[in-house]
Steps between C-alpha positions, in 0.01 A plus 500: 500500500597852616328649196180305577510611865557865396202482260284349772591779748440777244166348392381470859599860574307624197192309619529650848527857361200442272289367788594791731424753226158346430402505869635847576276697265175583688170550322367840610120519473321825424176605663174625358241348268531322268755272662815440294578152380763364741759273345716281719871468428608186315633224721785267406409131502796265522476197269728206593761438233809288459684810378604709805531829309159492327293818560168465685170504316313826578124452540309834516206522739163572338383862488226581755218699344281682758126521458415836339286738707125504439377739233331719762838575656644644179177649361337643814739513796831601348376814318348624827813427703710675234270804518537539880870413516601867481209631709491550873215314673190699589539367854750283681559409863788312659333540842789670676486782754309751287236255383138569580151524366414131511175430682282205591154425625442485876452125496575285802859376492593717201813710538748689281854591611818630337775270624855465372427658163187290435126544536399224742134397480359283778166323460302275730253446219527769234691825462549734206744782433390785276603853422388793288609578145593149381165389359599516134290277272796447264826435682820309551532395866786331681525389862694258720332300776615243757341318791648560844536276802179385676303490175281190470529290186150571364582870455532696179562853376379656179476806282140598436460720194213685338303429815152646473299431815477119526637433150871485425780319322791361703831315498564301816810335655441216749737414784597162353579635152195482270389810312133563423349747257135604521315703238153627573215413268125544550380238744840408640869472425727321257770345719837363391747305718875462439680256732857595590496828307624694805758443773354337809522590868684817601676551167429827321294502181493773237184572302475704182152575371404682181143617436423681176147529366356151521841329489698372798844345541648350816861417587622323815865534602596629157332220303189539283210314661174590328325726249127561487235718342197586712235759419362534855588789734670790322578712807552447872745505789838330532571346843735268687321232703590235757260222597516199732286272715704575815794737470720628220780755493626620162775753424461700178780692333594685179150598393512673159223604262494674162190652339507372140165638386668715231716222361349364176377143522738277302 
């Protein structure tokens, strides 16, 4: 009986060590596209048995295979991002003490202010922020934006690019989280709506926009959102806008732009 008890104790101890070892090894993910294939650690499943010292049956969890990125990410976006990775931006602004040069129209209720390391744009209907020397037709642009207190829920902010008089393309973030993309075409606009693509309320959202020739790619908060080709409007201005029916206050930060006109089209 002592031998059976000793075998039972040793077998149980071995099971405990195996279970602790399996749980203690973390899976460390790596960042950057394409996402690696995460594999969960195997988990021990105890099968009832009349033999106390029988080892548990190990059932491995299935491997999770992520959806591969769209072709336009690898064929169009990634070569451009690789090309600018070692280049300083043509212009960047973190909106701290030495920031300046941003201007707006003298519209009623429109105001720009540098506050706490952000460019704060207040609109009672519409307000834009623009500056010289950023109107590149081919560019990579990044910016963060967030709504501040006292903003009504129908408000939105957007990046207007290649704006030529009344015609422009734009990517727009609404207060409650949808993202809208508008491409100009003769006689109107082609509009696209993406529910829940952005953070809602006062959470910050990060936009990355690539325009090269007639090709465009848009990322929201680090995730690829949309790719398009549009042969309307080759040149024009690049602006930050805020619009609302009553009042909106938006803080912009980390504005960066690269001129990629000399980078070959992939």
